[in-house]
C-alpha positions as CSV (number, residue, x, y, z in Angstrom):
1,X,122.8,70.2,125.8
2,X,125.2,70.5,122.9
3,X,124.0,70.1,119.3
4,X,120.3,70.0,120.1
5,X,119.6,73.3,118.3
6,X,118.1,75.1,121.2
7,X,118.2,78.4,119.2
8,X,120.8,80.2,121.3
9,X,123.9,82.0,120.1
10,X,127.3,81.0,121.3
11,X,128.4,83.3,124.2
12,X,125.5,85.8,123.8
13,X,122.7,83.4,124.7
14,X,120.4,85.2,122.2
15,X,117.8,83.2,120.4
16,X,117.9,83.2,116.6
17,X,114.5,84.9,116.4
18,X,115.7,87.8,118.6
19,X,118.8,88.2,116.4
20,X,116.7,88.3,113.3
21,X,114.4,90.8,114.9
22,X,117.3,93.1,115.9
23,X,118.8,92.9,112.4
24,X,115.4,93.8,110.9
25,X,115.0,96.7,113.3
26,X,118.5,98.0,112.4
27,X,117.7,97.7,108.7
28,X,114.5,99.7,109.2
29,X,116.3,102.3,111.2
30,X,119.0,102.6,108.5
31,X,116.4,102.9,105.8
32,X,114.5,105.6,107.8
33,X,117.7,107.5,108.4
34,X,118.7,107.3,104.7
35,X,115.3,108.3,103.3
36,X,115.2,111.3,105.7
37,X,118.6,112.4,104.5
38,X,117.5,112.0,100.9
39,X,114.2,113.9,101.6
40,X,116.3,116.7,103.0
41,X,118.5,116.7,100.0
42,X,115.5,116.7,97.7
43,X,113.9,119.7,99.5
44,X,117.3,121.6,99.4
45,X,117.7,120.9,95.7
46,X,114.1,122.0,95.0
47,X,114.6,125.2,97.0
48,X,118.1,126.1,95.7
49,X,118.5,124.6,92.3
50,X,115.2,123.9,90.7
51,X,113.6,127.4,90.3
52,X,111.8,126.4,87.2
53,X,110.3,123.3,88.8
54,X,109.1,125.4,91.7
55,X,107.4,127.8,89.4
56,X,105.8,125.0,87.4
57,X,104.5,123.5,90.6
58,X,102.9,126.9,91.5
59,X,101.3,127.2,88.0
60,X,99.9,123.6,88.2
61,X,98.6,124.3,91.7
62,X,96.7,127.4,90.5
63,X,95.3,125.4,87.6
64,X,94.2,122.6,90.0
65,X,92.5,125.1,92.3
66,X,90.6,126.5,89.4
67,X,89.6,123.0,88.2
68,X,88.4,122.2,91.7
69,X,86.2,125.3,91.7
70,X,84.8,124.3,88.3
71,X,84.2,120.6,89.2
72,X,82.6,121.4,92.5
73,X,80.7,124.4,91.1
74,X,81.8,126.3,94.2
75,X,83.4,129.7,94.3
76,X,86.2,130.3,96.8
77,X,87.2,133.7,98.1
78,X,90.8,134.8,97.7
79,X,91.8,133.5,101.2
80,X,90.3,130.1,100.6
81,X,91.8,129.9,97.1
82,X,95.3,130.8,98.4
83,X,95.0,128.2,101.1
84,X,94.0,125.5,98.6
85,X,96.9,126.5,96.4
86,X,99.3,126.2,99.3
87,X,98.0,122.8,100.2
88,X,98.5,121.6,96.6
89,X,102.0,123.2,96.4
90,X,103.0,121.5,99.7
91,X,101.8,118.1,98.5
92,X,103.5,118.4,95.2
93,X,106.8,119.5,96.8
94,X,106.6,116.6,99.3
95,X,105.9,114.2,96.4
96,X,108.9,115.6,94.5
97,X,111.1,115.1,97.6
98,X,109.9,111.5,98.1
99,X,110.4,110.7,94.4
100,X,113.9,112.2,94.6
101,X,114.7,110.2,97.7
102,X,113.3,106.9,96.5
103,X,115.1,107.4,93.1
104,X,118.4,107.8,95.0
105,X,117.8,104.7,97.0
106,X,116.9,102.7,93.9
107,X,120.0,104.0,92.1
108,X,122.2,103.2,95.1
109,X,120.8,99.7,95.7
110,X,120.0,98.9,92.1
111,X,116.6,97.5,93.2
112,X,113.0,98.8,93.3
113,X,111.6,100.4,96.4
114,X,107.9,99.6,97.2
115,X,106.2,101.6,99.9
């Protein structure tokens, strides 16, 4: 039936909903690939170029570990303290990389990214 709007594409016999879904999946894939690349760039930049930032992160992590011990009124041995500091450092570095990546995407697309 011609002209009845049966939702199929000419030649490919793919319904409009399926085309939209494929386009959406491709857009998600492209976004994931792009953010992963920018995360890698952010990590590389933090490791190679931003020595001062890395040192500041370490100082802040030590302060946060000390604050944790004061607030919880719990002493930690050196091994536990070092582990807590490493978790904080890891989280702060990951946050930096995500901020770097999202900032690059926002700058490239000139629109805000909401996660």
